[in-house]
C-alpha positions as CSV (number, residue, x, y, z in Angstrom):
1,X,0.0,0.0,0.0
2,X,2.9,2.4,0.8
3,X,4.4,1.7,-2.6
4,X,1.3,2.7,-4.4
5,X,0.9,5.9,-2.4
6,X,4.6,6.7,-3.1
7,X,4.3,6.2,-6.8
8,X,0.9,8.0,-7.0
9,X,2.5,11.0,-5.2
10,X,5.6,10.9,-7.4
11,X,3.5,10.8,-10.5
12,X,1.2,13.6,-9.4
13,X,4.3,15.7,-8.5
14,X,5.9,15.0,-11.9
15,X,2.6,15.9,-13.6
16,X,2.3,19.2,-11.8
17,X,6.0,20.0,-12.5
18,X,5.6,19.2,-16.2
19,X,2.3,21.2,-16.5
20,X,3.9,24.2,-14.8
21,X,7.0,24.0,-17.1
22,X,4.8,23.7,-20.3
23,X,2.5,26.6,-19.2
24,X,5.6,28.8,-18.5
25,X,7.0,28.0,-22.0
26,X,3.6,28.7,-23.6
27,X,3.5,32.1,-21.9
28,X,7.0,32.9,-23.1
29,X,5.9,32.3,-26.7
30,X,2.9,34.6,-26.8
31,X,3.2,37.6,-29.2
32,X,3.2,40.1,-26.3
33,X,6.0,38.2,-24.5
34,X,8.0,37.9,-27.7
35,X,7.6,41.6,-28.4
36,X,8.7,42.5,-24.9
37,X,11.8,40.2,-25.2
38,X,12.7,41.8,-28.6
39,X,12.3,45.3,-27.1
40,X,14.6,44.3,-24.1
41,X,17.2,42.9,-26.5
42,X,17.0,46.1,-28.7
43,X,17.5,48.3,-25.6
44,X,20.5,46.1,-24.5
45,X,22.0,46.3,-28.0
46,X,21.6,50.1,-27.9
47,X,23.4,50.4,-24.6
48,X,26.2,48.2,-25.9
49,X,26.4,50.3,-29.1
50,X,26.5,53.5,-27.0
51,X,29.3,52.1,-24.8
52,X,31.2,51.1,-27.9
53,X,30.8,54.6,-29.4
54,X,32.0,56.2,-26.1
55,X,35.1,53.9,-26.1
56,X,35.9,54.8,-29.7
57,X,35.5,58.5,-29.0
58,X,37.8,58.2,-25.9
59,X,40.4,56.4,-27.9
60,X,40.2,58.9,-30.7
61,X,40.7,61.8,-28.4
62,X,43.6,60.0,-26.7
63,X,45.2,59.2,-30.1
64,X,44.7,62.8,-31.4
65,X,46.5,64.1,-28.2
66,X,49.4,61.7,-28.8
67,X,49.7,62.7,-32.5
68,X,49.4,66.4,-31.6
69,X,52.2,66.1,-29.1
70,X,54.4,64.1,-31.5
71,X,53.9,66.5,-34.3
72,X,54.2,69.7,-32.2
73,X,50.6,70.8,-32.9
74,X,50.1,71.8,-29.2
75,X,51.3,75.4,-29.8
76,X,49.6,78.1,-27.7
77,X,46.8,79.9,-29.5
78,X,46.8,83.7,-29.6
79,X,43.2,84.7,-28.6
80,X,43.4,88.0,-30.6
81,X,43.9,86.2,-33.9
82,X,40.9,84.8,-35.8
83,X,40.9,81.1,-36.3
84,X,41.5,80.0,-39.8
85,X,39.8,76.9,-41.0
86,X,41.5,74.6,-43.4
87,X,39.2,72.4,-45.4
88,X,40.4,69.1,-46.8
89,X,38.3,69.5,-50.0
90,X,37.8,72.8,-51.8
91,X,34.3,73.6,-52.8
92,X,33.8,73.1,-56.5
93,X,32.1,75.8,-58.6
94,X,28.7,74.8,-59.9
95,X,28.4,74.2,-63.7
96,X,27.0,77.0,-65.8
97,X,23.7,75.2,-66.5
98,X,22.5,74.9,-62.9
99,X,20.8,78.3,-62.6
100,X,17.4,76.6,-62.1
101,X,18.5,74.9,-58.9
102,X,17.5,76.5,-55.6
103,X,19.6,74.3,-53.4
104,X,23.4,75.0,-53.1
105,X,25.4,73.0,-55.5
106,X,27.0,69.9,-54.0
107,X,29.1,67.8,-56.4
108,X,28.8,64.8,-54.2
109,X,25.1,64.7,-54.0
110,X,23.8,61.8,-56.1
111,X,20.1,62.3,-55.3
112,X,18.4,63.2,-58.6
113,X,15.1,64.1,-57.0
114,X,16.0,67.6,-56.0
């Protein structure tokens, strides 16, 4: 009699455990739960991307300081003189037939809808 009671109790406990496990998995697979999981993963990826960008910026500033020191670009700036900006690429003159354009001419703009 004790054996039957033991196995009945063990079977009932296994059934309750399996039912709970299955119901939990079903709840995880509902559309609302999947959307929440995706949103959480997107937020986590955004935080990792922000941390990466901050690390890159920090490394860039550190390297610029190293290069500036090595090249002697750390000269004191006279506050009375205006700052001259040196552009890497000179602005190109627009072609003569672009008088109908209202936007400034940009030779690198490949958008034909303007």
